[in-house]
C-alpha positions in Angstrom: -62.2 -0.6 -24.9 -60.2 -0.1 -21.7 -56.8 1.5 -21.4 -54.1 -0.1 -19.2 -50.6 1.0 -18.3 -47.5 -0.8 -17.4 -45.6 0.2 -14.3 -42.6 1.1 -16.5 -44.8 3.5 -18.5 -45.8 5.4 -15.4 -42.2 5.6 -14.2 -41.1 7.0 -17.5 -43.9 9.5 -17.7 -43.0 10.8 -14.3 -39.5 11.5 -15.6 -40.8 13.8 -18.2 -41.3 17.6 -17.7 -44.7 18.5 -16.3 -45.9 20.0 -19.6 -45.0 16.8 -21.4 -46.7 14.7 -18.7 -49.9 16.6 -19.2 -49.6 16.3 -23.0 -49.2 12.5 -22.7 -52.4 12.3 -20.6 -54.3 14.6 -23.0 -53.4 12.4 -26.0 -54.4 9.2 -24.1 -57.7 10.9 -23.2 -58.3 11.6 -26.9 -57.9 7.9 -27.7 -60.4 7.1 -25.0 -62.8 9.4 -26.6 -62.4 7.6 -30.0 -60.6 10.4 -31.9 -59.0 9.4 -35.2 -55.7 7.8 -35.6 -54.6 10.3 -38.2 -55.1 13.3 -35.9 -53.2 11.5 -33.2 -50.5 10.3 -35.6 -50.8 6.7 -34.5 -48.6 4.4 -36.6 -47.6 0.8 -36.7 -44.0 0.2 -35.6 -41.5 -2.1 -37.2 -38.7 -4.5 -36.1 -38.8 -5.9 -32.6 -41.8 -3.6 -31.9 -43.7 -4.8 -35.0 -46.8 -5.7 -33.0 -46.9 -2.3 -31.3 -48.1 1.2 -32.3 -46.6 4.6 -31.7 -48.6 7.7 -30.7 -46.8 11.0 -31.3 -47.0 13.2 -28.3 -45.0 15.9 -30.0 -42.2 15.9 -32.6 -39.7 14.5 -30.1 -41.7 12.2 -27.8 -44.0 9.2 -28.4 -45.9 6.7 -26.4 -45.8 3.0 -27.4 -48.8 0.7 -27.0 -50.3 -2.6 -28.2 -53.8 -3.9 -28.6 -54.9 -6.9 -26.6 -57.2 -9.5 -28.2 -60.2 -8.2 -26.3 -59.7 -4.7 -27.8 -58.1 -3.1 -24.8 -55.0 -0.9 -25.2 -51.8 -1.3 -23.1 -49.3 1.5 -22.9 -45.9 0.2 -22.0 -43.3 2.8 -23.0 -42.8 6.5 -23.6 -39.7 8.5 -24.6 -37.9 10.0 -27.5 -38.5 8.4 -30.9 -35.0 6.8 -31.1 -34.8 5.7 -27.4 -37.9 3.5 -27.4 -36.3 1.3 -30.1 -33.4 0.3 -27.9 
């Protein structure tokens, strides 16, 4: 499994506070190491993002990703829980 990032994802991560940027990268590293979805609070999304998953960074921020057919993961959005649905 490989992890890929959209250019939009990186732009949004750079807008976050330094502490949050580090936390995003730490959580992604945990996914790379195969840690459990429950510990990372990974959950399937609904509505227009129904084929995507959310990864809780903290109680306010989450990263959004999807799985490619080959098993790779693509992160494409990060932000407050209600913002990423817009």
